C-alpha positions as CSV (number, residue, x, y, z in Angstrom):
1,M,117.0,139.8,145.3
2,P,119.2,141.5,147.8
3,T,122.8,140.4,147.9
4,V,123.6,137.9,150.6
5,V,126.8,137.1,152.5
6,I,127.2,133.7,154.3
7,K,129.6,134.7,157.0
8,G,132.0,132.9,159.3
9,G,131.8,129.4,157.9
10,R,134.3,126.8,156.8
11,V,133.9,126.2,153.0
12,I,134.2,122.6,151.8
13,D,133.8,121.5,148.2
14,A,135.6,119.2,145.8
15,T,138.6,121.5,145.6
16,G,139.3,121.5,149.3
17,E,138.6,123.4,152.5
18,R,139.1,127.0,153.6
19,A,137.7,129.5,156.0
20,A,135.8,132.1,154.0
21,D,132.7,134.3,153.6
22,V,130.6,133.7,150.5
23,V,128.8,136.6,148.8
24,I,125.8,136.0,146.5
25,D,124.8,138.6,144.0
26,D,121.3,139.7,143.1
27,E,121.0,137.2,140.3
28,G,121.6,134.2,142.5
29,R,125.2,133.5,141.6
30,I,128.3,133.5,143.8
31,A,130.0,136.9,143.5
32,A,133.0,136.5,145.9
33,V,134.6,134.0,148.3
34,G,137.1,135.5,150.8
35,A,137.7,137.1,154.1
36,D,135.7,140.0,155.7
37,L,133.0,140.3,153.0
38,S,129.7,142.1,153.3
39,A,126.3,142.3,151.5
40,D,122.8,143.6,152.0
41,R,121.8,140.6,154.1
42,T,123.9,138.3,156.3
43,L,123.4,134.6,157.1
44,D,125.4,133.3,160.0
45,A,127.6,130.3,159.3
46,G,129.8,130.7,162.4
47,G,131.1,127.3,163.6
48,G,129.4,125.7,160.6
49,I,130.3,124.3,157.2
50,V,129.3,125.9,153.8
51,A,129.0,123.3,151.1
52,P,127.4,122.8,147.7
53,G,123.8,121.8,148.1
54,L,123.1,118.1,148.4
55,V,121.7,116.1,145.4
56,D,119.5,113.0,145.8
57,L,119.2,110.5,143.0
58,H,116.3,108.7,144.5
59,S,113.2,110.4,145.8
60,H,109.6,109.2,145.5
61,L,107.4,112.3,145.4
62,R,104.1,110.4,144.7
63,Q,102.7,113.1,142.4
64,P,100.7,112.5,140.2
65,G,98.2,110.0,141.7
66,Q,99.3,109.5,145.3
67,E,99.1,113.0,146.7
68,E,97.7,111.8,150.0
69,A,101.2,110.5,150.8
70,E,103.3,113.3,149.4
71,T,103.3,116.0,146.8
72,I,106.1,117.6,144.9
73,E,105.8,120.7,147.1
74,T,105.9,118.8,150.4
75,G,108.7,116.5,149.2
76,A,110.8,119.4,148.0
77,R,110.3,121.3,151.3
78,A,111.5,118.2,153.2
79,A,114.5,118.1,150.8
80,A,115.4,121.7,151.4
81,L,115.2,121.2,155.1
82,G,117.6,118.2,154.7
83,G,120.1,120.4,152.8
84,Y,119.2,119.3,149.3
85,T,119.1,121.7,146.4
86,C,118.3,119.1,143.7
87,I,116.3,115.9,143.9
88,L,115.4,113.3,141.3
89,A,111.8,112.1,141.3
90,M,111.2,108.4,140.6
91,P,108.7,107.5,137.9
92,N,106.5,105.0,139.8
93,T,103.6,107.4,140.1
94,V,100.0,106.8,139.0
95,P,100.2,107.0,136.1
96,A,103.8,106.3,135.6
97,I,106.2,108.9,134.2
98,D,106.6,107.2,130.9
99,H,105.8,109.8,128.3
100,A,106.3,113.5,127.6
101,G,102.9,114.6,128.9
102,I,103.6,113.4,132.5
103,V,107.2,114.7,132.3
104,R,105.9,118.2,131.5
105,E,103.3,118.0,134.4
106,V,106.0,117.0,137.0
107,L,108.4,119.6,135.8
108,E,105.8,122.3,135.8
109,L,104.7,121.4,139.4
110,G,108.4,121.6,140.4
111,R,108.9,125.1,139.2
112,A,107.6,126.7,142.4
113,A,109.2,124.2,144.7
114,P,111.9,125.2,147.2
115,C,114.3,122.7,145.6
116,D,115.3,121.9,142.0
117,V,113.0,119.0,141.1
118,R,114.2,116.9,138.3
119,T,112.4,113.8,137.1
120,S,113.4,110.4,135.9
121,G,111.5,108.6,133.2
122,A,110.4,104.9,133.1
123,I,112.4,102.6,130.9
124,T,109.3,100.7,129.9
125,V,105.7,101.7,129.2
126,G,103.8,101.7,132.5
127,R,106.9,100.2,134.1
128,A,105.4,96.9,133.0
129,G,108.6,95.5,131.6
130,E,107.2,94.7,128.2
131,Q,107.7,97.6,125.8
132,L,110.3,100.4,125.7
133,A,109.0,103.8,126.7
134,P,109.7,106.7,124.4
135,L,113.1,107.5,126.0
136,A,114.2,110.0,123.3
137,E,110.9,112.0,123.6
138,M,111.4,112.4,127.3
139,A,115.1,113.1,127.0
140,A,114.2,116.0,124.7
141,L,112.5,117.6,127.7
142,G,115.6,117.3,129.8
143,V,115.1,113.8,131.3
144,R,118.6,112.3,131.9
145,F,117.8,109.3,134.1
146,F,115.6,106.3,133.3
147,T,114.5,103.5,135.6
148,D,111.5,101.3,136.3
149,D,112.3,101.7,140.0
150,G,110.0,99.7,142.3
151,A,110.6,96.9,139.7
152,G,113.5,95.7,137.8
153,V,113.5,95.2,134.0
154,A,113.3,91.4,134.1
155,D,113.5,90.7,130.4
156,A,117.3,90.6,129.6
157,R,116.7,91.1,125.8
158,L,114.5,94.2,126.5
159,M,117.1,95.6,128.9
160,R,119.8,95.1,126.2
161,R,117.7,97.0,123.7
162,A,117.1,99.8,126.2
163,L,120.9,100.1,126.8
164,E,121.7,100.1,123.1
165,Y,118.9,102.6,122.4
166,A,119.9,104.9,125.2
167,S,123.5,105.0,124.0
168,G,122.4,106.7,120.9
169,I,120.4,109.5,122.6
170,K,122.2,112.8,122.3
171,L,121.4,115.4,124.9
172,E,121.3,119.1,124.2
173,G,124.4,120.6,125.6
174,G,126.2,117.2,125.5
175,G,126.3,114.3,127.9
176,S,124.4,111.0,127.8
177,V,121.4,109.6,129.5
178,V,121.7,107.0,132.4
179,L,119.8,103.8,132.6
180,A,119.4,102.8,136.3
181,Q,118.3,99.4,137.6
182,H,116.2,98.3,140.6
183,C,117.9,94.9,140.8
184,E,115.4,92.3,141.8
185,D,114.5,89.0,140.1
186,P,110.7,89.1,140.4
187,V,110.3,85.3,140.4
188,L,112.9,84.7,143.1
189,S,111.6,87.5,145.3
190,A,107.9,86.8,144.8
191,G,106.0,86.6,148.1
192,G,108.9,87.9,150.2
193,H,108.4,90.8,152.6
194,M,111.8,91.0,154.3
195,H,115.3,89.5,153.9
196,E,115.4,85.7,153.8
197,G,117.5,84.6,156.6
198,E,117.7,84.1,160.4
199,W,115.1,86.7,161.3
200,S,112.6,85.8,158.6
201,S,112.7,82.2,159.9
202,R,112.3,83.3,163.5
203,L,109.4,85.7,162.7
204,G,107.6,83.5,160.2
205,I,107.7,86.2,157.6
206,P,108.4,85.0,154.0
207,G,111.7,86.4,152.8
208,Q,113.5,87.6,149.7
209,P,116.9,85.9,149.2
210,A,119.9,88.1,148.6
211,E,120.3,86.3,145.3
212,A,117.2,88.0,144.0
213,E,119.2,91.2,143.9
214,E,122.5,89.7,143.0
215,L,121.4,87.8,139.9
216,M,120.2,91.1,138.2
217,V,123.4,92.9,139.2
218,L,125.4,90.1,137.6
219,R,123.2,90.1,134.5
220,D,123.4,93.9,134.0
221,I,127.2,94.0,134.5
222,A,127.3,91.4,131.7
223,L,125.0,93.7,129.6
224,A,127.2,96.7,130.3
225,R,130.1,94.7,129.0
226,L,128.1,93.5,125.9
227,T,126.7,96.9,124.9
228,G,129.3,99.3,126.3
229,A,126.4,101.3,127.7
230,R,126.4,102.9,131.1
231,V,124.4,101.2,134.0
232,H,123.6,102.7,137.4
233,F,122.7,100.3,140.1
234,Q,120.1,101.6,142.6
235,H,120.1,101.0,146.4
236,L,122.6,98.1,146.5
237,S,122.1,96.1,149.7
238,T,124.1,92.9,149.8
239,E,127.8,92.0,150.2
240,R,128.0,90.1,146.9
241,S,126.4,92.9,145.0
242,V,129.1,95.3,146.2
243,E,131.8,92.8,145.4
244,M,130.5,92.4,141.8
245,V,130.4,96.1,141.2
246,R,133.8,96.5,142.6
247,A,135.1,93.9,140.2
248,A,133.2,95.4,137.3
249,K,134.8,98.8,138.0
250,A,138.3,97.2,138.3
251,N,137.6,95.8,134.8
252,G,136.8,99.2,133.4
253,L,133.1,98.7,132.8
254,P,130.9,101.8,132.7
255,V,128.9,101.2,135.9
256,S,128.0,103.3,139.0
257,C,125.9,102.6,142.0
258,E,124.3,104.1,145.1
259,A,123.5,102.9,148.6
260,T,120.7,104.3,150.9
261,T,121.1,105.6,154.4
262,H,118.8,102.8,155.7
263,H,121.0,100.0,154.2
264,L,124.0,101.7,155.8
265,T,122.4,102.0,159.3
266,L,119.7,99.3,159.8
267,T,119.6,95.5,159.7
268,H,116.9,92.9,159.3
269,A,116.8,92.5,163.1
270,E,114.7,95.6,163.2
271,C,111.8,93.6,161.8
272,A,111.6,91.7,165.1
273,S,109.0,94.3,166.2
274,Y,106.7,93.3,163.2
275,D,106.5,97.1,162.6
276,P,106.0,97.7,158.9
277,V,108.0,101.0,159.2
278,F,111.0,98.7,158.8
279,K,109.6,97.1,155.6
280,V,111.5,98.4,152.5
281,N,112.5,97.1,149.1
282,P,115.2,95.9,148.8
283,P,114.8,94.7,152.4
284,L,117.1,95.4,155.3
285,R,119.9,92.9,155.3
286,T,122.3,91.2,157.6
287,D,125.1,92.8,159.7
288,A,127.6,91.4,157.2
289,D,125.8,93.1,154.4
290,V,125.6,96.4,156.2
291,A,129.4,96.2,156.9
292,A,130.0,95.4,153.2
293,V,127.9,98.4,152.0
294,R,129.8,100.6,154.5
295,A,133.1,99.3,153.2
296,G,131.9,100.0,149.6
297,V,131.1,103.6,150.5
298,A,134.4,104.0,152.2
299,D,136.6,102.6,149.4
300,G,134.7,104.4,146.5
301,T,133.0,101.3,145.1
302,I,129.7,102.9,145.9
303,D,129.6,106.3,144.2
304,C,127.0,108.1,146.3
305,I,124.4,107.9,149.1
306,A,120.7,108.2,148.1
307,T,117.7,108.5,150.3
308,D,115.1,106.3,148.5
309,H,112.6,108.7,150.2
310,A,109.4,106.7,150.0
311,P,106.4,108.2,151.9
312,H,103.3,106.3,152.6
313,T,100.1,107.2,154.5
314,Q,99.7,106.2,158.1
315,E,96.8,103.9,157.2
316,A,98.9,102.0,154.6
317,K,101.9,101.6,157.0
318,E,99.6,100.4,159.8
319,A,98.5,97.4,157.9
320,A,99.9,93.9,158.7
321,F,103.6,93.5,157.8
322,D,102.8,91.3,154.7
323,Q,100.2,93.8,153.5
324,A,101.9,97.1,154.1
325,P,103.8,98.8,151.2
326,P,107.6,98.9,151.4
327,G,109.3,102.3,151.9
328,M,110.8,104.8,154.4
329,L,111.2,108.6,154.6
330,G,114.8,109.8,154.1
331,L,115.3,113.3,152.9
332,E,115.4,115.1,156.3
333,T,117.5,112.6,158.1
334,A,120.1,111.4,155.5
335,L,122.8,114.0,156.3
336,A,122.5,113.7,160.0
337,L,122.6,109.9,159.8
338,G,125.8,110.1,157.8
339,L,127.4,112.4,160.3
340,T,126.2,110.3,163.3
341,E,126.7,106.8,162.0
342,L,129.4,106.8,159.3
343,D,133.0,107.2,160.3
344,L,133.9,109.3,157.3
345,P,135.7,112.6,156.9
346,I,133.2,115.4,156.4
347,A,134.5,116.1,152.9
348,E,134.1,112.5,151.9
349,L,130.5,112.4,153.2
350,L,129.7,115.6,151.3
351,A,131.1,114.1,148.1
352,L,128.8,111.1,148.5
353,L,125.8,113.4,149.1
354,S,126.6,116.3,146.8
355,W,129.1,116.5,144.0
356,R,129.3,112.8,143.0
357,P,125.5,112.3,142.6
358,A,125.4,115.7,140.8
359,A,128.0,114.3,138.3
360,I,126.1,111.1,137.8
361,L,122.9,113.0,137.0
362,G,124.7,115.4,134.8
363,V,123.6,118.5,136.8
364,D,127.1,119.5,138.1
365,D,127.0,122.7,136.0
366,E,124.4,123.9,138.6
367,H,124.7,121.7,141.7
368,G,127.5,120.2,143.6
369,G,130.2,122.2,141.9
370,P,133.0,124.2,143.5
371,I,132.1,127.3,145.5
372,E,133.6,130.0,143.4
373,P,132.6,133.2,141.6
374,G,130.2,132.8,138.7
375,R,128.7,129.5,139.9
376,P,125.0,129.2,140.8
377,A,124.5,129.7,144.5
378,N,122.9,126.3,145.4
379,L,124.4,126.0,148.8
380,V,123.9,124.5,152.3
381,V,125.2,125.6,155.7
382,I,125.5,122.7,158.2
383,D,125.9,122.8,161.9
384,T,127.8,119.5,162.4
385,E,127.6,119.7,166.2
386,A,123.9,120.3,166.6
387,T,122.0,117.4,168.1
388,W,118.3,116.7,167.6
389,T,115.7,113.9,168.1
390,V,113.8,112.7,165.1
391,D,110.1,113.4,165.7
392,P,107.8,112.1,162.9
393,A,105.2,114.8,163.5
394,A,107.8,117.6,163.0
395,L,108.9,116.4,159.6
396,A,107.8,118.3,156.5
397,S,106.7,115.3,154.6
398,R,103.0,114.5,154.4
399,S,103.8,111.1,155.7
400,R,105.3,109.9,159.0
401,N,107.0,106.6,158.1
402,T,110.5,107.2,159.4
403,P,112.3,104.3,161.0
404,Y,114.4,106.7,163.1
405,A,111.6,108.0,165.3
406,G,113.0,108.9,168.7
407,R,116.6,108.5,167.6
408,S,119.1,111.3,168.6
409,L,121.2,112.5,165.7
410,R,124.1,114.8,165.3
411,G,124.3,117.5,162.6
412,R,121.5,119.7,161.2
413,V,121.0,122.0,158.3
414,R,121.1,125.7,159.3
415,H,120.5,127.3,155.9
416,T,119.7,126.2,152.4
417,L,120.0,128.5,149.4
418,L,118.4,127.7,146.0
419,A,119.8,129.9,143.2
420,G,120.8,132.4,145.9
421,E,117.4,132.5,147.6
422,P,117.5,131.4,151.3
423,V,114.7,128.8,151.3
424,V,115.7,127.5,154.7
425,I,117.0,129.9,157.4
426,D,118.0,128.8,160.9
427,G,116.4,125.4,160.2
428,E,113.0,126.9,159.2
429,A,111.5,126.6,155.7
430,Q,110.8,130.0,154.2
431,R,108.3,128.7,151.6
């Protein structure tokens, strides 16, 4: 590759902020950070921010089995356009990512993608919640993150066994695997299609009570205390869930958690239109819940922001509300929503989107780390003042189910570099 200089930007990473150019060598690593640097090729960062690439812990890429909604290639392209250099694919594909053969297939498909595609593995065989999947077999291929996302592991004894087993898995190069939980009591949530509350009563749509999430959060905090094993809570959405995790952290328990952009920016009132684009799981919650999730992000209770990027075909999302699948797109809008909607310093927002999720996933040797010589050049250049309107037809995903259609947002990705290669230049995907 030719050498590249990212010129005229403001560099922000976990070590602080400074005005500097960044030179990338012909092997895709950062060669120099300083003033008045030059290289074979120049990328303009004037007036913008140069940061470590974003990392998403929660992307549904649908491949294998549901390629009509998304593929690894199209999802990774959407991610690159959104500033992500690493994304974690969820295992609720068809078939589920629950053994080494499917892991190899997903990783192989991801090799040519314009984003580093990692995969999670299912905790249980077929995500059925009955029998542990071969976690060590998948970990030997580099899988660091296990979840039955789309469903919680309802059997407390099985979840305890999973946590104890995972604690004994030793990864090559050190570190440990993470068991993540989609917190939902399936009996209590059964038949519900939105949050149970004022708006579900008005609309006549059966609801899921907040307690369906909170009971499993409470249980798994107890299991973390019992086993000493690490638990990551996915897409927390209620006030009491945030309170319980805050208390667990104060007590020194090994828990972490994420919130999604839609649970930070939308409420159950959106469902008044009966438009299934606003159907998601866990459902959109109350104003008080949104305020609590925002407070959890601001005070560090919530470790990172994830997208829960969940593409669905137009046909599926045009079904009746109670028949449509839950899920929303998120990769191309997450950064801009954070800049537009959240009253956070830019460095704190970048921490939530980049270096904190990288550390949870255990990829901080490649992504999210400080911008300094010798590091892999997985970088994003952001124009924080650019404004744009979300147009579903212009998104890179194969699907169009964004709840933000027509919304004006502030902040857009100018360039994304993967291992030194400019995969997005001036907002246009290069492959």
